C-alpha positions as CSV (number, residue, x, y, z in Angstrom):
1,X,205.5,84.4,-39.6
2,X,208.8,82.9,-38.3
3,X,208.8,81.3,-34.5
4,X,212.0,82.8,-31.9
5,X,213.0,80.7,-28.5
6,X,214.0,84.3,-26.6
7,X,216.2,82.9,-23.9
8,X,215.8,85.2,-20.3
9,X,219.2,85.7,-18.9
10,X,221.0,87.3,-15.5
11,X,223.9,87.8,-14.1
12,X,222.4,86.3,-11.1
13,X,220.0,83.6,-9.9
14,X,217.6,86.6,-8.3
15,X,218.4,90.0,-10.4
16,X,215.2,91.5,-8.1
17,X,216.5,89.7,-4.5
18,X,217.8,94.0,-3.5
19,X,214.2,94.9,-4.4
20,X,211.0,95.6,-1.7
21,X,208.2,93.7,-1.7
22,X,206.8,96.2,-3.4
23,X,209.1,96.9,-6.3
24,X,209.1,92.9,-6.9
25,X,205.0,93.6,-7.4
26,X,205.3,96.0,-10.0
27,X,208.1,94.2,-11.5
28,X,205.7,91.3,-12.3
29,X,203.5,92.9,-13.3
30,X,204.9,95.5,-16.1
31,X,206.4,92.2,-17.5
32,X,202.7,90.1,-16.9
33,X,201.1,93.2,-18.9
34,X,203.9,93.0,-22.1
35,X,203.5,89.4,-22.2
36,X,200.0,89.2,-21.9
37,X,200.3,92.6,-24.7
38,X,202.1,89.9,-27.0
39,X,199.7,87.2,-26.5
40,X,197.1,89.9,-27.3
41,X,198.8,90.4,-30.7
42,X,198.9,86.9,-31.3
43,X,203.2,86.7,-31.2
44,X,203.1,85.0,-27.9
45,X,203.2,81.3,-27.7
46,X,204.0,80.7,-24.3
47,X,206.8,81.7,-21.9
48,X,207.4,80.7,-19.0
49,X,210.2,80.9,-15.6
50,X,212.3,78.2,-15.2
51,X,213.2,76.8,-12.1
52,X,216.9,77.5,-11.1
53,X,217.9,74.2,-10.0
54,X,219.4,71.9,-13.3
55,X,221.4,70.0,-15.4
56,X,223.8,69.4,-17.8
57,X,224.0,66.2,-19.8
58,X,227.8,66.6,-21.6
59,X,229.8,63.9,-23.1
60,X,233.4,64.2,-21.1
61,X,235.8,61.5,-22.3
62,X,233.7,59.1,-24.0
63,X,231.4,59.0,-21.4
64,X,227.6,61.1,-20.6
65,X,227.7,63.1,-17.6
66,X,225.3,65.1,-15.8
67,X,226.7,68.0,-13.4
68,X,225.7,71.3,-12.3
69,X,224.8,73.4,-14.9
70,X,225.8,77.0,-13.5
71,X,229.6,77.3,-14.3
72,X,229.3,80.7,-15.0
73,X,227.3,83.3,-13.1
74,X,224.9,83.9,-15.9
75,X,221.5,82.2,-15.3
76,X,218.9,81.3,-17.8
77,X,216.1,82.0,-15.9
78,X,213.0,81.4,-18.3
79,X,211.8,81.8,-22.1
80,X,209.4,83.3,-24.7
81,X,208.8,81.4,-28.0
82,X,207.4,83.6,-30.3
83,X,205.9,84.4,-33.6
84,X,207.8,87.2,-35.5
85,X,207.7,88.7,-39.0
86,X,211.9,88.4,-39.2
87,X,214.9,88.1,-36.6
88,X,214.5,92.2,-36.5
89,X,210.7,91.9,-35.4
90,X,211.8,89.2,-32.6
91,X,214.9,91.9,-31.4
92,X,212.1,94.8,-31.4
93,X,209.8,92.6,-29.0
94,X,212.6,91.5,-26.7
95,X,213.8,95.2,-26.5
96,X,210.5,96.5,-25.6
97,X,210.5,93.5,-22.3
98,X,209.9,96.3,-19.3
99,X,212.3,93.9,-17.2
100,X,215.3,95.6,-18.7
101,X,214.4,98.9,-17.0
102,X,214.8,97.2,-13.5
103,X,218.2,95.5,-13.9
104,X,220.5,93.6,-15.9
105,X,219.3,91.4,-17.9
106,X,219.9,89.7,-21.5
107,X,217.5,87.7,-23.5
108,X,219.2,86.5,-26.5
109,X,216.8,86.0,-29.8
110,X,216.9,82.8,-31.6
111,X,214.6,81.7,-34.8
112,X,213.5,78.2,-34.7
113,X,215.0,76.1,-37.5
114,X,212.3,74.1,-39.1
115,X,213.6,70.4,-40.1
116,X,211.1,68.6,-42.2
117,X,210.1,65.5,-40.5
118,X,210.6,66.7,-36.7
119,X,208.4,69.6,-36.3
């Protein structure tokens, strides 16, 4: 099994903002059931939403600077850390995420590189 990070992205800070409370609750229940199924199958190592506020540390003109990360409208709103046999299985898992039923979401799928002495 290989490890993958799936970064959950949306084009806005809260893609469910226009949903009623009942619709938001239904969305949360669907996504929670999806995550619990992945946990039971041994595929999901962890999953968490991310706070909206953050910063990017970068090197600019020889100096380290930190500033707002949100230079575009796209926001990383959470992540999944999961196990899969290969990239294709990780993509199939991402495509099964029920959040795609409720708006414009993107999930970036990246294999975690194993480097001797780091992990």
